[in-house]
N, C-alpha and C positions, 0 to 999 in steps of 0.2 A: 544349422543358419546362413541364412538369406542375404547376398548381398547384391548391392546395386552399385552400379558406377555411373556419376551426376555428370557426366561429359562422353561425348561419341568422338572417338579419333583424332582426339589432341597429340599437339609434337608437342616431343620431351621436352621443349624449352615452357611448351604450357601447363606441363601437371601440375607443379607445384603450387599456382595461381589458381587452378580451374575443377583440379579433382575434387571429388568427395567421395566416402565411402558410408553409406548406408548400412548399418548392421541391423538384425533382425532376430536377436534374440529371443524374444516374444514374452519371453517370463524368465525368472532368476529362481523358482524352484523346478524341481529333478521330477516331481510327481506332475507336476503343470508340464512339461516338457514333453512326457512320455503321452499323457494325455493327449496332447497336439499332433503324435505321432513323431516329436523332433528325434533326432540321434543324435544333437550334441548336451549336453550337460550345464550347468549353469557355471560350472568352472573352466567351463569350455569358452562358453559365452565371455568372462571374465576374460579371460587371457587374450582370446582375441582381439577384442576391446584396446587393452592396452598394450597388443603391438600395430595394432591402428594406428592408435596415438601414436608411437613412436614414429612409425612411416609418414605421417600425414595431422601431424598436429593441429591442432583446430580445425581440421577438415574431417570429423567422424559424426555422423549422426547416430542414433540409434531407435530402434521401435522396442513398445512396450503395449502386452496385449490387455485388455481388462473383459470382462463379463463371459468368464469361460464357466462350467458348469460347476454348479457346487465351492464357487470362488468367494473369499468373503473381503472387505471393503479394507480392514486392518493390515492384513499379511499381504495383501497386493500392494497398500501405501509404504510397506517396509521396504520392500521390492523398489519402487521407486525411489525412496531416501536410500537405498543400499546403490541404486544405481548412477546417482548424483554425483556419489563421491566417486566415479570414474570415469563419466561420459563428458564429451568436450561443450558445443555450447549451443546441440541442437537436438530435440528429443519428439516423439512422434506418439501419442497417443493413441491405440487403435481396439475400438470394440469387435468384439467376436463375430463373426456371419457365418452360421451353421451353412455349410453347401452343401448340398444333395449330392450324393456317391461318394459320400469322404466317409470314412468310418467312424468319427464324433457325430455325425448328422445320425447314423445307423443305429448308434449306441443311443442317442437322446430320442430318436423315434420308438426304440424298442422298451425303454424304460429303464435298462441298463443305467442311463446318465439322469441328474434332473437336467431339465430343460434350464437355459442361465434367465437369468431371474432380473430382467430390463430394470427394475428399483433399483438393484443394487446397483449391478451395472451403471446407473443414473449417479448413484451417489459416490459410487467411484471415481467416475469421470469430472463429479464437480470439486472433491478432494483433490484431485489427482494436481487439475487446472489451477487449483487456490495453493496448494501446494507449491508447483510451480511458479506461479506468480511471486510468492514469498521469496526463493530461492533467484529471482531478479532478470527471471526467462518472460520473454511477452507472448502473448497468445495470439502468433500473427494469420492463425488460420483453426477451423474448426480440430483438428486432430493433431496442428504442427504448434513447437516452442519453440522460442531461440532467444537468445542473448549475446549481449555484445556484436547484434549486427549481423548473426551469422543466419542469415534470411535463405530458403532452396530459391536460388532463382531460377533451378530446372524445373522445378513445381509451379511456380511462381505463373509460367505458360501456361500452363494449364488451367489456373484460375482467373488470368486474365482473358481469356477465350483466344489465345493466340491460334499460329497453326503450325502442327507440329507433326512428325511423322513416327508411328508406330512400330519400330521391326523388331521381330522375335516372335515366338510363339503365344499367343494370347495377348499380345501387344492392340493398344487402339492410336485412332492417329486423327485429329480433324483436320484437314488443309484443302486449298484449290488447287486441284491436278495443271499441273502446267501440260498446255497444247491439249485441254479439252475443246478448246473454244468457248469457254463460258467464264463466269466468275462465281459459280456455286461451288460450295464449301462442301467437303464428303467425308463423313462420319466412315473411317477404315474398319475392321476388325481381322486381326489375325485368324488363322488357324489354332486352337487351343492345344494340341497334343503336338508335342515336341516331333515326335517322330513325322504324322502326317504333316506337319508343317513344313518337315526338311522334303520328303518325297515332294509335296507339291510347288515349293521353290525349284526341287530338280527339272521338275516338268511343264513348268509352267513358268519357271522365270521369279512367281513371289508366291507368297504364302495365305492373300487376299481370301478370308473367304465371306464377307460381306461389305457392300457398298453403297451407302443409305444418302443419298443429297440432302442438304438440310436446307428448308425453307426459310425464309425469314423471321419468321415467327419463333419457330424452331431454333432458331440460332440466338433469339431474343433470351427464350427461355432457358438457355443454358448460358447467358451471358450474367443473367439474373441471379441465376441457382450456383453459380460456382465463382460470383464475384462477393455475393454474401457469405461465402466461407472463410473470405479472410473480414481481418480487421479495421484493414480501411473501406475496403465494401465498394460503390460503386462510384466512383466521380462522373458528374456531370459529361465532365468533355471525354471519358471511357464509353459512358453509353451513347453519345452523339455517334461516336464511330460505326455504329451498328443499326441505330435507328435515327436517323438526323430530322424526320419528320415527326418524331413523337416522342416527347422530355421525359425525365420521371417527376417531374409536376405533371404533364398531361395522365400520367399513368396512374402515380400512386397520389397525389395532392390534394383529391376531394374524396377520396374513400372513405367514408367511415370506419370501416373494419380496421383500415391501415390505421387513419387517426388514432384510434383504441389502441392499435400495437405501440404508437410514439406514445400516447400518453402513460401505458405501462412503461415504457423506458425499453422498451424492447427493440425497437428501432430507431434509428436517426435519422430526417430527412429534411437535409440544409441548403444550405447553399456550398458545400462540400461535396454534397447528392444523399447517396441511402446506402446506409450501412448498419447492420449491429451493432446494439451496446455489448457490451462484456458480457451480460445475462442473457442479451437475446441469441450469442452464439451456440450458447448450449441448448438451445431449442432451435435452432433454424427451421429443423425439417417440419415442423408444427407452424412456424413462422409462414413459410412457401405455402403452405397449405391455403391461406389468406390471399398469399402476393401472386400466385403465378394463376388464376382465376382470373384476378383483378387483370393484367396482363394481358390476357385472350379476352376481354372483355375489351376493353382498352383499344386492342389492335382491330377488333372486327369493329368497332365503331369509326376506326379511321380508314378501313378498305373501301376501296370504290365500291359502288354497286354496281351491278352486271348490266352489261351496257355502255358504263360512263368511261369506258376505258382507263388508261392511268398505267 
């Protein structure tokens, strides 16, 4: 079972107020855990969760995975209901992604396991989020649910396109390098394999595998895609931090395609900004297929022609 600590290098006096633990039991079914290659059992997961809550009351988050091969909605919902009896005030629901090179990917490719059914996964997600809403959880982000104000401030930085460092194998970062002589934000990716990452740190002083400067349009695309993952969406003030010359009204206000999404009740664009409705959060990927091209089009229309300077 994986574990994430949501604060780096706190002092002892800070631990009680800023530390949270994210536990990933991923399933409460032993057969599903074996399928995922996990070495813990459902009983182990619940015992660990109980101990974590004893040590850090109110500071424990749990993850549950959906969309596994041959997984059915009813048994999965019963797992989620059981987890509600053990958890604190934060739950994340993640759909399985078949990663090339994993044993599970190979089994599906060979036909020894059925491919995950996207329609069943969508049903599980919809029924799961409805169950959590009835239990008093706010879906404040596509995959994350909290009650009693227990939002993850650690992850909120990602969704608000703040700057952050990625440290460790496979970590991602977004920041403006100090002393680089400019103000361009970079996307940085650390080497994935732990052994190789440690060798590179020893040899070069870091394990950064890839550095990609982000242009203004690329940054705006991230602001749009990440901000709409949250239930508050993108306020006008937040958007203006990244696009001072191009308002949300300029980009989306006159688009017939966007107006259709507004009429359908999937999006809201008003004095508060741009955001998904509760229904829209469930289909954000499809909404972005309309919104991102409109942003790109608006950006090109605002860009100066060659030879005009600017």
